[in-house]
PDB file of N, CA, C and O in Angstrom:
ATOM      1  N   UNK A   1     -36.817 -23.267  10.554  1.00  0.00           N
ATOM      2  CA  UNK A   1     -36.077 -22.156  11.114  1.00  0.00           C
ATOM      3  C   UNK A   1     -35.093 -21.637  10.060  1.00  0.00           C
ATOM      4  O   UNK A   1     -34.424 -22.425   9.392  1.00  0.00           O
ATOM      5  N   UNK A   2     -35.010 -20.334   9.918  1.00  0.00           N
ATOM      6  CA  UNK A   2     -34.141 -19.715   8.932  1.00  0.00           C
ATOM      7  C   UNK A   2     -32.748 -19.505   9.529  1.00  0.00           C
ATOM      8  O   UNK A   2     -32.606 -18.985  10.636  1.00  0.00           O
ATOM      9  N   UNK A   3     -31.737 -19.912   8.787  1.00  0.00           N
ATOM     10  CA  UNK A   3     -30.354 -19.757   9.254  1.00  0.00           C
ATOM     11  C   UNK A   3     -29.814 -18.396   8.818  1.00  0.00           C
ATOM     12  O   UNK A   3     -29.902 -18.030   7.646  1.00  0.00           O
ATOM     13  N   UNK A   4     -29.258 -17.655   9.766  1.00  0.00           N
ATOM     14  CA  UNK A   4     -28.657 -16.355   9.466  1.00  0.00           C
ATOM     15  C   UNK A   4     -27.155 -16.579   9.325  1.00  0.00           C
ATOM     16  O   UNK A   4     -26.498 -17.087  10.233  1.00  0.00           O
ATOM     17  N   UNK A   5     -26.634 -16.194   8.180  1.00  0.00           N
ATOM     18  CA  UNK A   5     -25.223 -16.433   7.890  1.00  0.00           C
ATOM     19  C   UNK A   5     -24.552 -15.113   7.526  1.00  0.00           C
ATOM     20  O   UNK A   5     -25.008 -14.403   6.629  1.00  0.00           O
ATOM     21  N   UNK A   6     -23.478 -14.791   8.221  1.00  0.00           N
ATOM     22  CA  UNK A   6     -22.727 -13.575   7.904  1.00  0.00           C
ATOM     23  C   UNK A   6     -21.754 -13.861   6.781  1.00  0.00           C
ATOM     24  O   UNK A   6     -21.053 -14.873   6.799  1.00  0.00           O
ATOM     25  N   UNK A   7     -21.712 -12.978   5.810  1.00  0.00           N
ATOM     26  CA  UNK A   7     -20.775 -13.135   4.711  1.00  0.00           C
ATOM     27  C   UNK A   7     -19.580 -12.231   4.955  1.00  0.00           C
ATOM     28  O   UNK A   7     -19.727 -11.060   5.308  1.00  0.00           O
ATOM     29  N   UNK A   8     -18.398 -12.792   4.761  1.00  0.00           N
ATOM     30  CA  UNK A   8     -17.170 -12.010   4.903  1.00  0.00           C
ATOM     31  C   UNK A   8     -16.607 -11.726   3.523  1.00  0.00           C
ATOM     32  O   UNK A   8     -16.739 -12.534   2.603  1.00  0.00           O
ATOM     33  N   UNK A   9     -15.989 -10.587   3.395  1.00  0.00           N
ATOM     34  CA  UNK A   9     -15.333 -10.234   2.145  1.00  0.00           C
ATOM     35  C   UNK A   9     -13.968 -10.901   2.095  1.00  0.00           C
ATOM     36  O   UNK A   9     -13.340 -11.136   3.128  1.00  0.00           O
ATOM     37  N   UNK A  10     -13.523 -11.199   0.904  1.00  0.00           N
ATOM     38  CA  UNK A  10     -12.206 -11.801   0.727  1.00  0.00           C
ATOM     39  C   UNK A  10     -11.148 -10.824   1.242  1.00  0.00           C
ATOM     40  O   UNK A  10     -11.156  -9.646   0.885  1.00  0.00           O
ATOM     41  N   UNK A  11     -10.251 -11.316   2.071  1.00  0.00           N
ATOM     42  CA  UNK A  11      -9.174 -10.498   2.605  1.00  0.00           C
ATOM     43  C   UNK A  11      -9.541  -9.731   3.863  1.00  0.00           C
ATOM     44  O   UNK A  11      -8.688  -9.061   4.445  1.00  0.00           O
ATOM     45  N   UNK A  12     -10.787  -9.815   4.291  1.00  0.00           N
ATOM     46  CA  UNK A  12     -11.211  -9.084   5.490  1.00  0.00           C
ATOM     47  C   UNK A  12     -10.468  -9.630   6.702  1.00  0.00           C
ATOM     48  O   UNK A  12     -10.413 -10.842   6.908  1.00  0.00           O
ATOM     49  N   UNK A  13      -9.906  -8.747   7.494  1.00  0.00           N
ATOM     50  CA  UNK A  13      -9.199  -9.144   8.697  1.00  0.00           C
ATOM     51  C   UNK A  13      -7.742  -9.509   8.457  1.00  0.00           C
ATOM     52  O   UNK A  13      -7.035  -9.886   9.391  1.00  0.00           O
ATOM     53  N   UNK A  14      -7.285  -9.399   7.205  1.00  0.00           N
ATOM     54  CA  UNK A  14      -5.897  -9.725   6.875  1.00  0.00           C
ATOM     55  C   UNK A  14      -5.083  -8.435   6.917  1.00  0.00           C
ATOM     56  O   UNK A  14      -5.479  -7.424   6.336  1.00  0.00           O
ATOM     57  N   UNK A  15      -3.957  -8.475   7.598  1.00  0.00           N
ATOM     58  CA  UNK A  15      -3.109  -7.294   7.688  1.00  0.00           C
ATOM     59  C   UNK A  15      -2.503  -6.927   6.345  1.00  0.00           C
ATOM     60  O   UNK A  15      -2.294  -7.796   5.498  1.00  0.00           O
ATOM     61  N   UNK A  16      -2.222  -5.656   6.143  1.00  0.00           N
ATOM     62  CA  UNK A  16      -1.658  -5.160   4.897  1.00  0.00           C
ATOM     63  C   UNK A  16      -0.405  -4.368   5.207  1.00  0.00           C
ATOM     64  O   UNK A  16      -0.411  -3.498   6.078  1.00  0.00           O
ATOM     65  N   UNK A  17       0.662  -4.667   4.500  1.00  0.00           N
ATOM     66  CA  UNK A  17       1.899  -3.925   4.693  1.00  0.00           C
ATOM     67  C   UNK A  17       2.342  -3.373   3.349  1.00  0.00           C
ATOM     68  O   UNK A  17       2.394  -4.096   2.354  1.00  0.00           O
ATOM     69  N   UNK A  18       2.655  -2.102   3.330  1.00  0.00           N
ATOM     70  CA  UNK A  18       3.093  -1.443   2.099  1.00  0.00           C
ATOM     71  C   UNK A  18       4.561  -1.762   1.846  1.00  0.00           C
ATOM     72  O   UNK A  18       5.394  -1.653   2.746  1.00  0.00           O
ATOM     73  N   UNK A  19       4.867  -2.154   0.622  1.00  0.00           N
ATOM     74  CA  UNK A  19       6.242  -2.436   0.221  1.00  0.00           C
ATOM     75  C   UNK A  19       6.640  -1.381  -0.804  1.00  0.00           C
ATOM     76  O   UNK A  19       5.887  -1.099  -1.736  1.00  0.00           O
ATOM     77  N   UNK A  20       7.816  -0.802  -0.633  1.00  0.00           N
ATOM     78  CA  UNK A  20       8.307   0.216  -1.562  1.00  0.00           C
ATOM     79  C   UNK A  20       9.607  -0.272  -2.189  1.00  0.00           C
ATOM     80  O   UNK A  20      10.369  -1.014  -1.569  1.00  0.00           O
ATOM     81  N   UNK A  21       9.845   0.148  -3.404  1.00  0.00           N
ATOM     82  CA  UNK A  21      11.116  -0.158  -4.055  1.00  0.00           C
ATOM     83  C   UNK A  21      11.918   1.130  -4.065  1.00  0.00           C
ATOM     84  O   UNK A  21      11.583   2.084  -4.768  1.00  0.00           O
ATOM     85  N   UNK A  22      12.979   1.143  -3.276  1.00  0.00           N
ATOM     86  CA  UNK A  22      13.804   2.339  -3.151  1.00  0.00           C
ATOM     87  C   UNK A  22      15.225   1.981  -3.530  1.00  0.00           C
ATOM     88  O   UNK A  22      15.839   1.103  -2.923  1.00  0.00           O
ATOM     89  N   UNK A  23      15.742   2.660  -4.530  1.00  0.00           N
ATOM     90  CA  UNK A  23      17.088   2.441  -5.076  1.00  0.00           C
ATOM     91  C   UNK A  23      17.399   0.960  -5.267  1.00  0.00           C
ATOM     92  O   UNK A  23      18.488   0.493  -4.933  1.00  0.00           O
ATOM     93  N   UNK A  24      16.429   0.232  -5.809  1.00  0.00           N
ATOM     94  CA  UNK A  24      16.656  -1.163  -6.146  1.00  0.00           C
ATOM     95  C   UNK A  24      16.398  -2.151  -5.033  1.00  0.00           C
ATOM     96  O   UNK A  24      16.530  -3.356  -5.246  1.00  0.00           O
ATOM     97  N   UNK A  25      16.036  -1.683  -3.856  1.00  0.00           N
ATOM     98  CA  UNK A  25      15.787  -2.564  -2.721  1.00  0.00           C
ATOM     99  C   UNK A  25      14.307  -2.498  -2.319  1.00  0.00           C
ATOM    100  O   UNK A  25      13.685  -1.438  -2.394  1.00  0.00           O
ATOM    101  N   UNK A  26      13.758  -3.622  -1.898  1.00  0.00           N
ATOM    102  CA  UNK A  26      12.393  -3.627  -1.386  1.00  0.00           C
ATOM    103  C   UNK A  26      12.428  -3.282   0.094  1.00  0.00           C
ATOM    104  O   UNK A  26      13.149  -3.909   0.870  1.00  0.00           O
ATOM    105  N   UNK A  27      11.650  -2.290   0.477  1.00  0.00           N
ATOM    106  CA  UNK A  27      11.652  -1.784   1.842  1.00  0.00           C
ATOM    107  C   UNK A  27      10.237  -1.848   2.396  1.00  0.00           C
ATOM    108  O   UNK A  27       9.304  -1.352   1.766  1.00  0.00           O
ATOM    109  N   UNK A  28      10.068  -2.452   3.566  1.00  0.00           N
ATOM    110  CA  UNK A  28       8.756  -2.532   4.190  1.00  0.00           C
ATOM    111  C   UNK A  28       8.404  -1.287   4.968  1.00  0.00           C
ATOM    112  O   UNK A  28       7.316  -0.738   4.797  1.00  0.00           O
ATOM    113  N   UNK A  29       9.295  -0.834   5.811  1.00  0.00           N
ATOM    114  CA  UNK A  29       9.030   0.369   6.607  1.00  0.00           C
ATOM    115  C   UNK A  29      10.185   1.344   6.438  1.00  0.00           C
ATOM    116  O   UNK A  29      11.281   0.973   6.018  1.00  0.00           O
ATOM    117  N   UNK A  30       9.914   2.587   6.770  1.00  0.00           N
ATOM    118  CA  UNK A  30      10.950   3.620   6.640  1.00  0.00           C
ATOM    119  C   UNK A  30      11.527   4.006   7.999  1.00  0.00           C
ATOM    120  O   UNK A  30      12.184   5.039   8.121  1.00  0.00           O
ATOM    121  N   UNK A  31      11.288   3.193   9.012  1.00  0.00           N
ATOM    122  CA  UNK A  31      11.733   3.554  10.360  1.00  0.00           C
ATOM    123  C   UNK A  31      13.257   3.554  10.501  1.00  0.00           C
ATOM    124  O   UNK A  31      13.780   4.152  11.441  1.00  0.00           O
ATOM    125  N   UNK A  32      13.970   2.906   9.602  1.00  0.00           N
ATOM    126  CA  UNK A  32      15.441   2.888   9.688  1.00  0.00           C
ATOM    127  C   UNK A  32      16.083   3.961   8.824  1.00  0.00           C
ATOM    128  O   UNK A  32      17.309   4.044   8.754  1.00  0.00           O
ATOM    129  N   UNK A  33      15.268   4.791   8.157  1.00  0.00           N
ATOM    130  CA  UNK A  33      15.798   5.856   7.309  1.00  0.00           C
ATOM    131  C   UNK A  33      16.368   6.979   8.161  1.00  0.00           C
ATOM    132  O   UNK A  33      15.857   7.274   9.241  1.00  0.00           O
ATOM    133  N   UNK A  34      17.439   7.607   7.663  1.00  0.00           N
ATOM    134  CA  UNK A  34      17.945   8.799   8.336  1.00  0.00           C
ATOM    135  C   UNK A  34      17.104   9.995   7.868  1.00  0.00           C
ATOM    136  O   UNK A  34      16.246   9.851   6.997  1.00  0.00           O
ATOM    137  N   UNK A  35      17.351  11.161   8.443  1.00  0.00           N
ATOM    138  CA  UNK A  35      16.541  12.345   8.150  1.00  0.00           C
ATOM    139  C   UNK A  35      16.581  12.733   6.674  1.00  0.00           C
ATOM    140  O   UNK A  35      15.566  13.149   6.117  1.00  0.00           O
ATOM    141  N   UNK A  36      17.739  12.600   6.042  1.00  0.00           N
ATOM    142  CA  UNK A  36      17.866  12.968   4.628  1.00  0.00           C
ATOM    143  C   UNK A  36      17.017  12.048   3.752  1.00  0.00           C
ATOM    144  O   UNK A  36      16.340  12.524   2.840  1.00  0.00           O
ATOM    145  N   UNK A  37      17.041  10.743   4.010  1.00  0.00           N
ATOM    146  CA  UNK A  37      16.265   9.794   3.209  1.00  0.00           C
ATOM    147  C   UNK A  37      14.766   9.983   3.453  1.00  0.00           C
ATOM    148  O   UNK A  37      13.968   9.847   2.526  1.00  0.00           O
ATOM    149  N   UNK A  38      14.381  10.295   4.689  1.00  0.00           N
ATOM    150  CA  UNK A  38      12.960  10.564   4.968  1.00  0.00           C
ATOM    151  C   UNK A  38      12.488  11.810   4.221  1.00  0.00           C
ATOM    152  O   UNK A  38      11.379  11.828   3.687  1.00  0.00           O
ATOM    153  N   UNK A  39      13.321  12.849   4.179  1.00  0.00           N
ATOM    154  CA  UNK A  39      12.974  14.078   3.465  1.00  0.00           C
ATOM    155  C   UNK A  39      12.866  13.806   1.969  1.00  0.00           C
ATOM    156  O   UNK A  39      11.970  14.326   1.304  1.00  0.00           O
ATOM    157  N   UNK A  40      13.778  12.991   1.438  1.00  0.00           N
ATOM    158  CA  UNK A  40      13.733  12.642   0.019  1.00  0.00           C
ATOM    159  C   UNK A  40      12.443  11.905  -0.313  1.00  0.00           C
ATOM    160  O   UNK A  40      11.813  12.193  -1.331  1.00  0.00           O
ATOM    161  N   UNK A  41      12.049  10.975   0.515  1.00  0.00           N
ATOM    162  CA  UNK A  41      10.823  10.204   0.292  1.00  0.00           C
ATOM    163  C   UNK A  41       9.590  11.109   0.366  1.00  0.00           C
ATOM    164  O   UNK A  41       8.648  10.953  -0.411  1.00  0.00           O
ATOM    165  N   UNK A  42       9.607  12.047   1.300  1.00  0.00           N
ATOM    166  CA  UNK A  42       8.485  12.976   1.482  1.00  0.00           C
ATOM    167  C   UNK A  42       8.330  13.907   0.279  1.00  0.00           C
ATOM    168  O   UNK A  42       7.210  14.263  -0.088  1.00  0.00           O
ATOM    169  N   UNK A  43       9.445  14.301  -0.335  1.00  0.00           N
ATOM    170  CA  UNK A  43       9.427  15.253  -1.446  1.00  0.00           C
ATOM    171  C   UNK A  43       9.111  14.607  -2.794  1.00  0.00           C
ATOM    172  O   UNK A  43       8.934  15.320  -3.782  1.00  0.00           O
ATOM    173  N   UNK A  44       9.038  13.307  -2.858  1.00  0.00           N
ATOM    174  CA  UNK A  44       8.772  12.620  -4.130  1.00  0.00           C
ATOM    175  C   UNK A  44       7.365  12.923  -4.631  1.00  0.00           C
ATOM    176  O   UNK A  44       6.444  13.163  -3.849  1.00  0.00           O
ATOM    177  N   UNK A  45       7.222  12.906  -5.947  1.00  0.00           N
ATOM    178  CA  UNK A  45       5.928  13.117  -6.580  1.00  0.00           C
ATOM    179  C   UNK A  45       5.123  11.836  -6.426  1.00  0.00           C
ATOM    180  O   UNK A  45       5.602  10.747  -6.744  1.00  0.00           O
ATOM    181  N   UNK A  46       3.899  11.975  -5.936  1.00  0.00           N
ATOM    182  CA  UNK A  46       3.011  10.826  -5.768  1.00  0.00           C
ATOM    183  C   UNK A  46       2.145  10.699  -7.010  1.00  0.00           C
ATOM    184  O   UNK A  46       1.531  11.675  -7.442  1.00  0.00           O
ATOM    185  N   UNK A  47       2.090   9.512  -7.584  1.00  0.00           N
ATOM    186  CA  UNK A  47       1.286   9.256  -8.774  1.00  0.00           C
ATOM    187  C   UNK A  47       0.091   8.411  -8.396  1.00  0.00           C
ATOM    188  O   UNK A  47       0.159   7.621  -7.454  1.00  0.00           O
ATOM    189  N   UNK A  48      -0.998   8.568  -9.118  1.00  0.00           N
ATOM    190  CA  UNK A  48      -2.154   7.702  -8.919  1.00  0.00           C
ATOM    191  C   UNK A  48      -2.747   7.361 -10.272  1.00  0.00           C
ATOM    192  O   UNK A  48      -2.389   7.961 -11.285  1.00  0.00           O
ATOM    193  N   UNK A  49      -3.645   6.405 -10.287  1.00  0.00           N
ATOM    194  CA  UNK A  49      -4.270   5.981 -11.538  1.00  0.00           C
ATOM    195  C   UNK A  49      -5.734   6.406 -11.594  1.00  0.00           C
ATOM    196  O   UNK A  49      -6.464   5.993 -12.495  1.00  0.00           O
ATOM    197  N   UNK A  50      -6.162   7.214 -10.654  1.00  0.00           N
ATOM    198  CA  UNK A  50      -7.558   7.640 -10.610  1.00  0.00           C
ATOM    199  C   UNK A  50      -7.868   8.485 -11.853  1.00  0.00           C
ATOM    200  O   UNK A  50      -7.153   9.434 -12.173  1.00  0.00           O
ATOM    201  N   UNK A  51      -8.946   8.117 -12.535  1.00  0.00           N
ATOM    202  CA  UNK A  51      -9.365   8.874 -13.689  1.00  0.00           C
ATOM    203  C   UNK A  51      -8.755   8.407 -14.998  1.00  0.00           C
ATOM    204  O   UNK A  51      -9.137   8.903 -16.058  1.00  0.00           O
ATOM    205  N   UNK A  52      -7.819   7.468 -14.958  1.00  0.00           N
ATOM    206  CA  UNK A  52      -7.233   6.963 -16.190  1.00  0.00           C
ATOM    207  C   UNK A  52      -8.157   5.917 -16.803  1.00  0.00           C
ATOM    208  O   UNK A  52      -8.766   5.116 -16.095  1.00  0.00           O
ATOM    209  N   UNK A  53      -8.249   5.937 -18.109  1.00  0.00           N
ATOM    210  CA  UNK A  53      -9.100   4.976 -18.811  1.00  0.00           C
ATOM    211  C   UNK A  53      -8.231   3.840 -19.314  1.00  0.00           C
ATOM    212  O   UNK A  53      -7.524   3.986 -20.311  1.00  0.00           O
ATOM    213  N   UNK A  54      -8.283   2.730 -18.639  1.00  0.00           N
ATOM    214  CA  UNK A  54      -7.480   1.561 -19.015  1.00  0.00           C
ATOM    215  C   UNK A  54      -8.409   0.501 -19.602  1.00  0.00           C
ATOM    216  O   UNK A  54      -9.334   0.036 -18.936  1.00  0.00           O
ATOM    217  N   UNK A  55      -8.159   0.132 -20.834  1.00  0.00           N
ATOM    218  CA  UNK A  55      -8.951  -0.917 -21.473  1.00  0.00           C
ATOM    219  C   UNK A  55      -8.104  -2.175 -21.602  1.00  0.00           C
ATOM    220  O   UNK A  55      -7.911  -2.713 -22.692  1.00  0.00           O
ATOM    221  N   UNK A  56      -7.618  -2.616 -20.483  1.00  0.00           N
ATOM    222  CA  UNK A  56      -6.741  -3.795 -20.456  1.00  0.00           C
ATOM    223  C   UNK A  56      -7.514  -5.058 -20.705  1.00  0.00           C
ATOM    224  O   UNK A  56      -6.934  -6.144 -20.717  1.00  0.00           O
TER     225      UNK A  56
END
């Protein structure tokens, strides 16, 4: 009899939380930000590494 085995990917089913460094502090969520700080965060330039050639 052939055994059917499901393979799971590493990290599958593990929760992910984004951590940000804002003015020297590590912040998990922005729910405690006032309106001015939320607007500042929204207006920031977002950077990505897509398309960069890294030969590390």
